[in-house]
PQR file of N, CA, C, O and H, with PARSE charges and radii, in Angstrom:
ATOM      1  N   UNK A   1    -152.181 133.908  97.973 -0.4000 1.5000
ATOM      2  CA  UNK A   1    -152.499 135.406  97.788 -0.0000 2.0000
ATOM      3  C   UNK A   1    -153.653 135.854  96.667  0.5500 1.7000
ATOM      4  O   UNK A   1    -153.807 137.006  96.261 -0.5500 1.4000
ATOM      5  N   UNK A   2    -154.336 134.829  96.307 -0.4000 1.5000
ATOM      6  CA  UNK A   2    -155.599 134.863  95.307 -0.0000 2.0000
ATOM      7  C   UNK A   2    -156.593 135.478  95.861  0.5500 1.7000
ATOM      8  O   UNK A   2    -157.102 134.949  96.848 -0.5500 1.4000
ATOM      9  H   UNK A   2    -154.211 133.894  96.637  0.4000 1.0000
ATOM     10  N   UNK A   3    -157.071 136.637  95.408 -0.4000 1.5000
ATOM     11  CA  UNK A   3    -157.966 137.438  96.017 -0.0000 2.0000
ATOM     12  C   UNK A   3    -159.225 137.515  94.980  0.5500 1.7000
ATOM     13  O   UNK A   3    -160.087 138.384  95.107 -0.5500 1.4000
ATOM     14  H   UNK A   3    -156.657 137.067  94.605  0.4000 1.0000
ATOM     15  N   UNK A   4    -159.257 136.670  94.087 -0.4000 1.5000
ATOM     16  CA  UNK A   4    -160.599 136.895  92.853 -0.0000 2.0000
ATOM     17  C   UNK A   4    -161.404 135.513  93.064  0.5500 1.7000
ATOM     18  O   UNK A   4    -160.913 134.511  93.584 -0.5500 1.4000
ATOM     19  H   UNK A   4    -158.556 135.964  93.983  0.4000 1.0000
ATOM     20  N   UNK A   5    -162.496 135.604  92.658 -0.4000 1.5000
ATOM     21  CA  UNK A   5    -163.344 134.464  92.748 -0.0000 2.0000
ATOM     22  C   UNK A   5    -162.681 133.280  92.100  0.5500 1.7000
ATOM     23  O   UNK A   5    -162.175 133.390  90.983 -0.5500 1.4000
ATOM     24  H   UNK A   5    -162.895 136.418  92.236  0.4000 1.0000
ATOM     25  N   UNK A   6    -162.672 132.203  92.742 -0.4000 1.5000
ATOM     26  CA  UNK A   6    -161.980 130.976  92.140 -0.0000 2.0000
ATOM     27  C   UNK A   6    -162.825 129.760  92.124  0.5500 1.7000
ATOM     28  O   UNK A   6    -163.237 129.428  93.235 -0.5500 1.4000
ATOM     29  H   UNK A   6    -163.083 132.114  93.649  0.4000 1.0000
ATOM     30  N   UNK A   7    -163.146 129.088  91.217 -0.4000 1.5000
ATOM     31  CA  UNK A   7    -163.668 127.840  91.021 -0.0000 2.0000
ATOM     32  C   UNK A   7    -162.490 126.570  90.729  0.5500 1.7000
ATOM     33  O   UNK A   7    -161.613 126.559  89.865 -0.5500 1.4000
ATOM     34  H   UNK A   7    -162.812 129.358  90.314  0.4000 1.0000
ATOM     35  N   UNK A   8    -162.721 125.804  91.491 -0.4000 1.5000
ATOM     36  CA  UNK A   8    -161.789 124.541  91.348 -0.0000 2.0000
ATOM     37  C   UNK A   8    -162.807 123.472  90.961  0.5500 1.7000
ATOM     38  O   UNK A   8    -163.792 123.098  91.597 -0.5500 1.4000
ATOM     39  H   UNK A   8    -163.433 125.813  92.193  0.4000 1.0000
ATOM     40  N   UNK A   9    -162.294 123.011  89.629 -0.4000 1.5000
ATOM     41  CA  UNK A   9    -163.050 121.759  89.069 -0.0000 2.0000
ATOM     42  C   UNK A   9    -162.118 120.659  89.256  0.5500 1.7000
ATOM     43  O   UNK A   9    -161.011 120.726  88.722 -0.5500 1.4000
ATOM     44  H   UNK A   9    -161.494 123.314  89.112  0.4000 1.0000
ATOM     45  N   UNK A  10    -162.456 119.635  89.972 -0.4000 1.5000
ATOM     46  CA  UNK A  10    -161.564 118.500  90.123 -0.0000 2.0000
ATOM     47  C   UNK A  10    -162.075 117.007  89.967  0.5500 1.7000
ATOM     48  O   UNK A  10    -163.059 116.556  90.553 -0.5500 1.4000
ATOM     49  H   UNK A  10    -163.356 119.581  90.405  0.4000 1.0000
ATOM     50  N   UNK A  11    -161.309 116.350  89.143 -0.4000 1.5000
ATOM     51  CA  UNK A  11    -161.728 114.979  88.881 -0.0000 2.0000
ATOM     52  C   UNK A  11    -161.300 113.991  90.251  0.5500 1.7000
ATOM     53  O   UNK A  11    -160.169 114.067  90.732 -0.5500 1.4000
ATOM     54  H   UNK A  11    -160.510 116.716  88.667  0.4000 1.0000
ATOM     55  N   UNK A  12    -162.149 113.240  90.701 -0.4000 1.5000
ATOM     56  CA  UNK A  12    -162.038 112.453  91.957 -0.0000 2.0000
ATOM     57  C   UNK A  12    -160.926 111.564  91.716  0.5500 1.7000
ATOM     58  O   UNK A  12    -160.231 111.236  92.678 -0.5500 1.4000
ATOM     59  H   UNK A  12    -163.067 113.178  90.310  0.4000 1.0000
ATOM     60  N   UNK A  13    -160.624 111.061  90.371 -0.4000 1.5000
ATOM     61  CA  UNK A  13    -159.384 110.068  90.327 -0.0000 2.0000
ATOM     62  C   UNK A  13    -158.466 110.616  89.392  0.5500 1.7000
ATOM     63  O   UNK A  13    -157.960 110.000  88.454 -0.5500 1.4000
ATOM     64  H   UNK A  13    -161.189 111.327  89.590  0.4000 1.0000
ATOM     65  N   UNK A  14    -158.271 111.843  89.703 -0.4000 1.5000
ATOM     66  CA  UNK A  14    -157.094 112.613  88.782 -0.0000 2.0000
ATOM     67  C   UNK A  14    -155.671 112.170  89.608  0.5500 1.7000
ATOM     68  O   UNK A  14    -155.401 112.269  90.805 -0.5500 1.4000
ATOM     69  H   UNK A  14    -158.682 112.343  90.465  0.4000 1.0000
ATOM     70  N   UNK A  15    -154.970 111.706  88.607 -0.4000 1.5000
ATOM     71  CA  UNK A  15    -153.418 111.221  89.060 -0.0000 2.0000
ATOM     72  C   UNK A  15    -152.362 112.149  88.856  0.5500 1.7000
ATOM     73  O   UNK A  15    -151.205 111.866  89.167 -0.5500 1.4000
ATOM     74  H   UNK A  15    -155.189 111.625  87.635  0.4000 1.0000
ATOM     75  N   UNK A  16    -152.704 113.314  88.319 -0.4000 1.5000
ATOM     76  CA  UNK A  16    -151.834 114.349  87.929 -0.0000 2.0000
ATOM     77  C   UNK A  16    -151.681 115.358  89.131  0.5500 1.7000
ATOM     78  O   UNK A  16    -150.687 115.681  89.781 -0.5500 1.4000
ATOM     79  H   UNK A  16    -153.643 113.545  88.067  0.4000 1.0000
ATOM     80  N   UNK A  17    -153.028 115.754  89.207 -0.4000 1.5000
ATOM     81  CA  UNK A  17    -153.054 116.733  90.644 -0.0000 2.0000
ATOM     82  C   UNK A  17    -154.027 115.981  91.570  0.5500 1.7000
ATOM     83  O   UNK A  17    -155.252 116.058  91.467 -0.5500 1.4000
ATOM     84  H   UNK A  17    -153.835 115.492  88.678  0.4000 1.0000
ATOM     85  N   UNK A  18    -153.381 115.260  92.464 -0.4000 1.5000
ATOM     86  CA  UNK A  18    -154.071 114.417  93.398 -0.0000 2.0000
ATOM     87  C   UNK A  18    -155.151 115.450  94.284  0.5500 1.7000
ATOM     88  O   UNK A  18    -155.034 116.654  94.513 -0.5500 1.4000
ATOM     89  H   UNK A  18    -152.387 115.198  92.548  0.4000 1.0000
ATOM     90  N   UNK A  19    -156.189 114.538  94.666 -0.4000 1.5000
ATOM     91  CA  UNK A  19    -157.226 115.059  95.184 -0.0000 2.0000
ATOM     92  C   UNK A  19    -156.705 115.994  96.590  0.5500 1.7000
ATOM     93  O   UNK A  19    -157.136 117.136  96.748 -0.5500 1.4000
ATOM     94  H   UNK A  19    -156.284 113.560  94.480  0.4000 1.0000
ATOM     95  N   UNK A  20    -155.931 115.489  97.372 -0.4000 1.5000
ATOM     96  CA  UNK A  20    -155.439 115.987  98.599 -0.0000 2.0000
ATOM     97  C   UNK A  20    -154.897 117.545  98.277  0.5500 1.7000
ATOM     98  O   UNK A  20    -155.210 118.534  98.939 -0.5500 1.4000
ATOM     99  H   UNK A  20    -155.582 114.561  97.243  0.4000 1.0000
ATOM    100  N   UNK A  21    -154.078 117.531  97.193 -0.4000 1.5000
ATOM    101  CA  UNK A  21    -153.686 118.783  96.744 -0.0000 2.0000
ATOM    102  C   UNK A  21    -154.550 119.765  96.250  0.5500 1.7000
ATOM    103  O   UNK A  21    -154.339 120.962  96.443 -0.5500 1.4000
ATOM    104  H   UNK A  21    -153.824 116.727  96.655  0.4000 1.0000
ATOM    105  N   UNK A  22    -155.623 119.288  95.551 -0.4000 1.5000
ATOM    106  CA  UNK A  22    -156.777 120.025  95.168 -0.0000 2.0000
ATOM    107  C   UNK A  22    -157.492 120.701  96.322  0.5500 1.7000
ATOM    108  O   UNK A  22    -157.718 121.910  96.383 -0.5500 1.4000
ATOM    109  H   UNK A  22    -155.795 118.315  95.394  0.4000 1.0000
ATOM    110  N   UNK A  23    -157.833 119.769  97.254 -0.4000 1.5000
ATOM    111  CA  UNK A  23    -158.492 120.207  98.569 -0.0000 2.0000
ATOM    112  C   UNK A  23    -157.744 121.291  99.142  0.5500 1.7000
ATOM    113  O   UNK A  23    -158.281 122.324  99.544 -0.5500 1.4000
ATOM    114  H   UNK A  23    -157.650 118.787  97.204  0.4000 1.0000
ATOM    115  N   UNK A  24    -156.255 121.020  99.193 -0.4000 1.5000
ATOM    116  CA  UNK A  24    -155.672 122.121 100.075 -0.0000 2.0000
ATOM    117  C   UNK A  24    -155.614 123.541  99.303  0.5500 1.7000
ATOM    118  O   UNK A  24    -155.444 124.599  99.910 -0.5500 1.4000
ATOM    119  H   UNK A  24    -155.819 120.181  98.866  0.4000 1.0000
ATOM    120  N   UNK A  25    -155.765 123.460  97.974 -0.4000 1.5000
ATOM    121  CA  UNK A  25    -155.754 124.647  97.151 -0.0000 2.0000
ATOM    122  C   UNK A  25    -157.266 125.262  97.559  0.5500 1.7000
ATOM    123  O   UNK A  25    -157.341 126.445  97.891 -0.5500 1.4000
ATOM    124  H   UNK A  25    -155.903 122.601  97.481  0.4000 1.0000
ATOM    125  N   UNK A  26    -158.345 124.502  97.526 -0.4000 1.5000
ATOM    126  CA  UNK A  26    -159.497 124.991  97.932 -0.0000 2.0000
ATOM    127  C   UNK A  26    -159.495 125.833  99.326  0.5500 1.7000
ATOM    128  O   UNK A  26    -159.928 126.964  99.550 -0.5500 1.4000
ATOM    129  H   UNK A  26    -158.284 123.541  97.256  0.4000 1.0000
ATOM    130  N   UNK A  27    -158.857 124.893 100.186 -0.4000 1.5000
ATOM    131  CA  UNK A  27    -158.731 125.510 101.662 -0.0000 2.0000
ATOM    132  C   UNK A  27    -158.062 126.803 101.703  0.5500 1.7000
ATOM    133  O   UNK A  27    -158.418 127.738 102.421 -0.5500 1.4000
ATOM    134  H   UNK A  27    -158.505 123.975 100.005  0.4000 1.0000
ATOM    135  N   UNK A  28    -156.907 126.815 100.761 -0.4000 1.5000
ATOM    136  CA  UNK A  28    -156.049 128.099 101.127 -0.0000 2.0000
ATOM    137  C   UNK A  28    -156.582 129.329 100.207  0.5500 1.7000
ATOM    138  O   UNK A  28    -156.112 130.458 100.350 -0.5500 1.4000
ATOM    139  H   UNK A  28    -156.617 126.056 100.177  0.4000 1.0000
ATOM    140  N   UNK A  29    -157.432 129.084  99.407 -0.4000 1.5000
ATOM    141  CA  UNK A  29    -157.787 130.187  98.410 -0.0000 2.0000
ATOM    142  C   UNK A  29    -159.364 130.509  99.163  0.5500 1.7000
ATOM    143  O   UNK A  29    -160.334 129.752  99.166 -0.5500 1.4000
ATOM    144  H   UNK A  29    -157.814 128.167  99.290  0.4000 1.0000
ATOM    145  N   UNK A  30    -159.263 131.792  99.740 -0.4000 1.5000
ATOM    146  CA  UNK A  30    -160.410 132.195 100.745 -0.0000 2.0000
ATOM    147  C   UNK A  30    -161.521 132.346  99.759  0.5500 1.7000
ATOM    148  O   UNK A  30    -161.377 132.906  98.672 -0.5500 1.4000
ATOM    149  H   UNK A  30    -158.475 132.407  99.738  0.4000 1.0000
ATOM    150  N   UNK A  31    -162.690 131.795 100.207 -0.4000 1.5000
ATOM    151  CA  UNK A  31    -163.983 131.828  99.308 -0.0000 2.0000
ATOM    152  C   UNK A  31    -163.973 131.068  98.019  0.5500 1.7000
ATOM    153  O   UNK A  31    -164.935 131.267  97.276 -0.5500 1.4000
ATOM    154  H   UNK A  31    -162.807 131.340 101.089  0.4000 1.0000
ATOM    155  N   UNK A  32    -163.092 130.272  97.648 -0.4000 1.5000
ATOM    156  CA  UNK A  32    -163.016 129.535  96.416 -0.0000 2.0000
ATOM    157  C   UNK A  32    -164.262 128.479  96.616  0.5500 1.7000
ATOM    158  O   UNK A  32    -164.741 128.176  97.709 -0.5500 1.4000
ATOM    159  H   UNK A  32    -162.311 130.111  98.252  0.4000 1.0000
ATOM    160  N   UNK A  33    -164.673 127.996  95.377 -0.4000 1.5000
ATOM    161  CA  UNK A  33    -165.601 126.861  95.440 -0.0000 2.0000
ATOM    162  C   UNK A  33    -164.983 125.763  94.584  0.5500 1.7000
ATOM    163  O   UNK A  33    -164.182 125.868  93.656 -0.5500 1.4000
ATOM    164  H   UNK A  33    -164.283 128.242  94.490  0.4000 1.0000
ATOM    165  N   UNK A  34    -165.541 124.698  95.114 -0.4000 1.5000
ATOM    166  CA  UNK A  34    -164.868 123.223  94.483 -0.0000 2.0000
ATOM    167  C   UNK A  34    -165.998 122.198  93.981  0.5500 1.7000
ATOM    168  O   UNK A  34    -166.947 121.759  94.631 -0.5500 1.4000
ATOM    169  H   UNK A  34    -166.192 124.613  95.868  0.4000 1.0000
ATOM    170  N   UNK A  35    -165.728 121.999  92.973 -0.4000 1.5000
ATOM    171  CA  UNK A  35    -166.827 120.704  92.493 -0.0000 2.0000
ATOM    172  C   UNK A  35    -165.876 119.591  92.426  0.5500 1.7000
ATOM    173  O   UNK A  35    -164.673 119.796  92.264 -0.5500 1.4000
ATOM    174  H   UNK A  35    -164.958 122.356  92.445  0.4000 1.0000
ATOM    175  N   UNK A  36    -166.358 118.465  92.542 -0.4000 1.5000
ATOM    176  CA  UNK A  36    -165.667 117.324  92.573 -0.0000 2.0000
ATOM    177  C   UNK A  36    -166.246 116.508  91.530  0.5500 1.7000
ATOM    178  O   UNK A  36    -167.439 116.287  91.734 -0.5500 1.4000
ATOM    179  H   UNK A  36    -167.336 118.298  92.674  0.4000 1.0000
ATOM    180  N   UNK A  37    -165.777 115.988  90.469 -0.4000 1.5000
ATOM    181  CA  UNK A  37    -166.581 115.051  89.488 -0.0000 2.0000
ATOM    182  C   UNK A  37    -166.036 113.624  89.806  0.5500 1.7000
ATOM    183  O   UNK A  37    -164.861 113.271  89.700 -0.5500 1.4000
ATOM    184  H   UNK A  37    -164.807 116.168  90.303  0.4000 1.0000
ATOM    185  N   UNK A  38    -167.136 112.832  90.231 -0.4000 1.5000
ATOM    186  CA  UNK A  38    -166.761 111.594  90.637 -0.0000 2.0000
ATOM    187  C   UNK A  38    -166.444 110.452  89.542  0.5500 1.7000
ATOM    188  O   UNK A  38    -166.024 109.342  89.869 -0.5500 1.4000
ATOM    189  H   UNK A  38    -168.091 113.119  90.318  0.4000 1.0000
ATOM    190  N   UNK A  39    -166.709 110.869  88.102 -0.4000 1.5000
ATOM    191  CA  UNK A  39    -166.529 110.119  87.096 -0.0000 2.0000
ATOM    192  C   UNK A  39    -165.277 110.365  86.323  0.5500 1.7000
ATOM    193  O   UNK A  39    -165.049 109.685  85.323 -0.5500 1.4000
ATOM    194  H   UNK A  39    -167.051 111.770  87.836  0.4000 1.0000
ATOM    195  N   UNK A  40    -164.424 111.324  86.734 -0.4000 1.5000
ATOM    196  CA  UNK A  40    -163.316 111.821  86.079 -0.0000 2.0000
ATOM    197  C   UNK A  40    -161.849 111.646  86.734  0.5500 1.7000
ATOM    198  O   UNK A  40    -161.642 111.538  87.943 -0.5500 1.4000
ATOM    199  H   UNK A  40    -164.609 111.876  87.547  0.4000 1.0000
ATOM    200  N   UNK A  41    -160.954 111.637  85.805 -0.4000 1.5000
ATOM    201  CA  UNK A  41    -159.597 111.733  86.258 -0.0000 2.0000
ATOM    202  C   UNK A  41    -159.185 113.234  85.996  0.5500 1.7000
ATOM    203  O   UNK A  41    -159.783 114.212  86.445 -0.5500 1.4000
ATOM    204  H   UNK A  41    -161.122 111.725  84.823  0.4000 1.0000
ATOM    205  N   UNK A  42    -158.157 113.250  85.259 -0.4000 1.5000
ATOM    206  CA  UNK A  42    -157.460 114.785  85.137 -0.0000 2.0000
ATOM    207  C   UNK A  42    -158.286 115.626  84.033  0.5500 1.7000
ATOM    208  O   UNK A  42    -158.498 116.833  84.155 -0.5500 1.4000
ATOM    209  H   UNK A  42    -157.672 112.455  84.894  0.4000 1.0000
ATOM    210  N   UNK A  43    -158.762 114.786  82.856 -0.4000 1.5000
ATOM    211  CA  UNK A  43    -159.441 115.547  81.899 -0.0000 2.0000
ATOM    212  C   UNK A  43    -160.885 115.377  82.135  0.5500 1.7000
ATOM    213  O   UNK A  43    -161.481 114.320  81.931 -0.5500 1.4000
ATOM    214  H   UNK A  43    -158.590 113.806  82.757  0.4000 1.0000
ATOM    215  N   UNK A  44    -161.459 116.537  82.603 -0.4000 1.5000
ATOM    216  CA  UNK A  44    -162.719 116.820  83.017 -0.0000 2.0000
ATOM    217  C   UNK A  44    -163.700 116.826  81.696  0.5500 1.7000
ATOM    218  O   UNK A  44    -164.880 116.476  81.704 -0.5500 1.4000
ATOM    219  H   UNK A  44    -160.974 117.396  82.769  0.4000 1.0000
ATOM    220  N   UNK A  45    -163.048 117.241  80.700 -0.4000 1.5000
ATOM    221  CA  UNK A  45    -163.817 117.727  79.310 -0.0000 2.0000
ATOM    222  C   UNK A  45    -163.980 116.427  78.596  0.5500 1.7000
ATOM    223  O   UNK A  45    -163.467 116.313  77.482 -0.5500 1.4000
ATOM    224  H   UNK A  45    -162.090 117.525  80.694  0.4000 1.0000
ATOM    225  N   UNK A  46    -164.730 115.307  79.194 -0.4000 1.5000
ATOM    226  CA  UNK A  46    -165.084 114.398  78.539 -0.0000 2.0000
ATOM    227  C   UNK A  46    -166.407 114.284  78.213  0.5500 1.7000
ATOM    228  O   UNK A  46    -167.143 114.872  79.005 -0.5500 1.4000
ATOM    229  H   UNK A  46    -165.146 115.400  80.098  0.4000 1.0000
ATOM    230  N   UNK A  47    -167.060 113.617  77.135 -0.4000 1.5000
ATOM    231  CA  UNK A  47    -168.479 113.706  76.750 -0.0000 2.0000
ATOM    232  C   UNK A  47    -169.517 114.092  77.651  0.5500 1.7000
ATOM    233  O   UNK A  47    -170.103 115.173  77.595 -0.5500 1.4000
ATOM    234  H   UNK A  47    -166.462 113.140  76.491  0.4000 1.0000
ATOM    235  N   UNK A  48    -169.747 113.125  78.538 -0.4000 1.5000
ATOM    236  CA  UNK A  48    -171.011 113.643  79.246 -0.0000 2.0000
ATOM    237  C   UNK A  48    -170.716 114.956  80.414  0.5500 1.7000
ATOM    238  O   UNK A  48    -171.648 115.562  80.943 -0.5500 1.4000
ATOM    239  H   UNK A  48    -169.271 112.247  78.583  0.4000 1.0000
ATOM    240  N   UNK A  49    -169.476 115.210  80.653 -0.4000 1.5000
ATOM    241  CA  UNK A  49    -169.359 116.456  81.575 -0.0000 2.0000
ATOM    242  C   UNK A  49    -169.250 117.699  80.979  0.5500 1.7000
ATOM    243  O   UNK A  49    -169.192 118.716  81.671 -0.5500 1.4000
ATOM    244  H   UNK A  49    -168.718 114.718  80.224  0.4000 1.0000
ATOM    245  N   UNK A  50    -169.211 117.732  79.641 -0.4000 1.5000
ATOM    246  CA  UNK A  50    -169.285 118.885  78.780 -0.0000 2.0000
ATOM    247  C   UNK A  50    -170.321 119.845  79.285  0.5500 1.7000
ATOM    248  O   UNK A  50    -170.122 120.897  79.893 -0.5500 1.4000
ATOM    249  H   UNK A  50    -169.258 116.906  79.079  0.4000 1.0000
ATOM    250  N   UNK A  51    -171.447 119.312  78.932 -0.4000 1.5000
ATOM    251  CA  UNK A  51    -172.721 120.358  79.346 -0.0000 2.0000
ATOM    252  C   UNK A  51    -172.808 120.640  80.712  0.5500 1.7000
ATOM    253  O   UNK A  51    -173.117 121.795  81.007 -0.5500 1.4000
ATOM    254  H   UNK A  51    -171.608 118.458  78.438  0.4000 1.0000
ATOM    255  N   UNK A  52    -172.562 119.681  81.784 -0.4000 1.5000
ATOM    256  CA  UNK A  52    -172.593 120.161  83.170 -0.0000 2.0000
ATOM    257  C   UNK A  52    -171.517 121.244  83.351  0.5500 1.7000
ATOM    258  O   UNK A  52    -171.812 122.302  83.905 -0.5500 1.4000
ATOM    259  H   UNK A  52    -172.310 118.743  81.545  0.4000 1.0000
ATOM    260  N   UNK A  53    -170.258 121.000  82.890 -0.4000 1.5000
ATOM    261  CA  UNK A  53    -169.134 122.009  83.119 -0.0000 2.0000
ATOM    262  C   UNK A  53    -169.557 123.425  82.591  0.5500 1.7000
ATOM    263  O   UNK A  53    -169.489 124.451  83.269 -0.5500 1.4000
ATOM    264  H   UNK A  53    -170.018 120.140  82.440  0.4000 1.0000
ATOM    265  N   UNK A  54    -170.019 123.351  81.246 -0.4000 1.5000
ATOM    266  CA  UNK A  54    -170.739 124.825  80.683 -0.0000 2.0000
ATOM    267  C   UNK A  54    -171.648 125.224  81.769  0.5500 1.7000
ATOM    268  O   UNK A  54    -171.454 126.362  82.196 -0.5500 1.4000
ATOM    269  H   UNK A  54    -170.074 122.519  80.695  0.4000 1.0000
ATOM    270  N   UNK A  55    -172.544 124.584  82.284 -0.4000 1.5000
ATOM    271  CA  UNK A  55    -173.527 125.043  82.969 -0.0000 2.0000
ATOM    272  C   UNK A  55    -172.919 125.738  84.468  0.5500 1.7000
ATOM    273  O   UNK A  55    -173.246 126.811  84.976 -0.5500 1.4000
ATOM    274  H   UNK A  55    -172.701 123.659  81.938  0.4000 1.0000
ATOM    275  N   UNK A  56    -171.939 124.732  84.954 -0.4000 1.5000
ATOM    276  CA  UNK A  56    -171.146 125.202  86.076 -0.0000 2.0000
ATOM    277  C   UNK A  56    -170.625 126.573  85.960  0.5500 1.7000
ATOM    278  O   UNK A  56    -170.877 127.466  86.770 -0.5500 1.4000
ATOM    279  H   UNK A  56    -171.674 123.861  84.541  0.4000 1.0000
ATOM    280  N   UNK A  57    -169.763 126.718  84.740 -0.4000 1.5000
ATOM    281  CA  UNK A  57    -169.038 127.920  84.335 -0.0000 2.0000
ATOM    282  C   UNK A  57    -170.057 129.140  84.199  0.5500 1.7000
ATOM    283  O   UNK A  57    -169.758 130.254  84.631 -0.5500 1.4000
ATOM    284  H   UNK A  57    -169.558 125.992  84.083  0.4000 1.0000
ATOM    285  N   UNK A  58    -171.292 128.872  83.570 -0.4000 1.5000
ATOM    286  CA  UNK A  58    -172.112 129.908  83.493 -0.0000 2.0000
ATOM    287  C   UNK A  58    -172.597 130.675  84.574  0.5500 1.7000
ATOM    288  O   UNK A  58    -172.765 131.893  84.638 -0.5500 1.4000
ATOM    289  H   UNK A  58    -171.536 127.967  83.220  0.4000 1.0000
ATOM    290  N   UNK A  59    -172.857 129.533  85.662 -0.4000 1.5000
ATOM    291  CA  UNK A  59    -173.561 129.931  86.876 -0.0000 2.0000
ATOM    292  C   UNK A  59    -172.372 130.534  87.851  0.5500 1.7000
ATOM    293  O   UNK A  59    -172.571 131.238  88.841 -0.5500 1.4000
ATOM    294  H   UNK A  59    -172.720 128.544  85.610  0.4000 1.0000
ATOM    295  N   UNK A  60    -171.235 130.150  87.405 -0.4000 1.5000
ATOM    296  CA  UNK A  60    -170.328 130.793  88.548 -0.0000 2.0000
ATOM    297  C   UNK A  60    -170.003 132.495  87.869  0.5500 1.7000
ATOM    298  O   UNK A  60    -169.885 133.493  88.580 -0.5500 1.4000
ATOM    299  H   UNK A  60    -171.073 129.578  86.601  0.4000 1.0000
ATOM    300  N   UNK A  61    -169.929 132.483  86.714 -0.4000 1.5000
ATOM    301  CA  UNK A  61    -169.702 133.671  85.935 -0.0000 2.0000
ATOM    302  C   UNK A  61    -170.870 134.692  86.377  0.5500 1.7000
ATOM    303  O   UNK A  61    -170.604 135.823  86.783 -0.5500 1.4000
ATOM    304  H   UNK A  61    -170.025 131.672  86.137  0.4000 1.0000
ATOM    305  N   UNK A  62    -171.955 134.284  86.284 -0.4000 1.5000
ATOM    306  CA  UNK A  62    -173.245 135.060  86.578 -0.0000 2.0000
ATOM    307  C   UNK A  62    -173.249 135.419  88.110  0.5500 1.7000
ATOM    308  O   UNK A  62    -173.521 136.535  88.554 -0.5500 1.4000
ATOM    309  H   UNK A  62    -172.171 133.365  85.954  0.4000 1.0000
ATOM    310  N   UNK A  63    -172.897 134.281  88.876 -0.4000 1.5000
ATOM    311  CA  UNK A  63    -172.831 134.751  90.359 -0.0000 2.0000
ATOM    312  C   UNK A  63    -171.620 136.096  90.775  0.5500 1.7000
ATOM    313  O   UNK A  63    -171.689 137.008  91.599 -0.5500 1.4000
ATOM    314  H   UNK A  63    -172.676 133.374  88.515  0.4000 1.0000
ATOM    315  N   UNK A  64    -170.670 135.747  89.895 -0.4000 1.5000
ATOM    316  CA  UNK A  64    -169.537 136.812  90.208 -0.0000 2.0000
ATOM    317  C   UNK A  64    -169.828 138.096  89.546  0.5500 1.7000
ATOM    318  O   UNK A  64    -169.402 139.170  89.971 -0.5500 1.4000
ATOM    319  H   UNK A  64    -170.614 135.007  89.225  0.4000 1.0000
ATOM    320  N   UNK A  65    -170.564 137.964  88.493 -0.4000 1.5000
ATOM    321  CA  UNK A  65    -170.633 139.204  87.683 -0.0000 2.0000
ATOM    322  C   UNK A  65    -171.880 140.147  88.571  0.5500 1.7000
ATOM    323  O   UNK A  65    -171.858 141.375  88.492 -0.5500 1.4000
ATOM    324  H   UNK A  65    -170.910 137.091  88.148  0.4000 1.0000
ATOM    325  N   UNK A  66    -172.809 139.516  89.301 -0.4000 1.5000
ATOM    326  CA  UNK A  66    -173.793 139.993  89.999 -0.0000 2.0000
ATOM    327  C   UNK A  66    -173.255 140.635  91.507  0.5500 1.7000
ATOM    328  O   UNK A  66    -173.882 141.534  92.066 -0.5500 1.4000
ATOM    329  H   UNK A  66    -172.827 138.519  89.366  0.4000 1.0000
ATOM    330  N   UNK A  67    -172.147 140.107  92.009 -0.4000 1.5000
ATOM    331  CA  UNK A  67    -171.617 140.585  93.347 -0.0000 2.0000
ATOM    332  C   UNK A  67    -171.144 141.849  93.302  0.5500 1.7000
ATOM    333  O   UNK A  67    -170.680 142.372  94.315 -0.5500 1.4000
ATOM    334  H   UNK A  67    -171.637 139.376  91.555  0.4000 1.0000
TER
END
């Protein structure tokens, strides 16, 4: 029943929220966007991902703000 813009950031090797669960969430949330980090588990906010995640969030916010 989620009707707001939704961004799913997923770690490919996440052992807490498994990839198939994350993919199902993406499929069930109409219009959601999903970005998979190939180099991460559950904690995406590790060193080299921080800047990339910040840019992803800025772009997502700008996109939904402009809609």
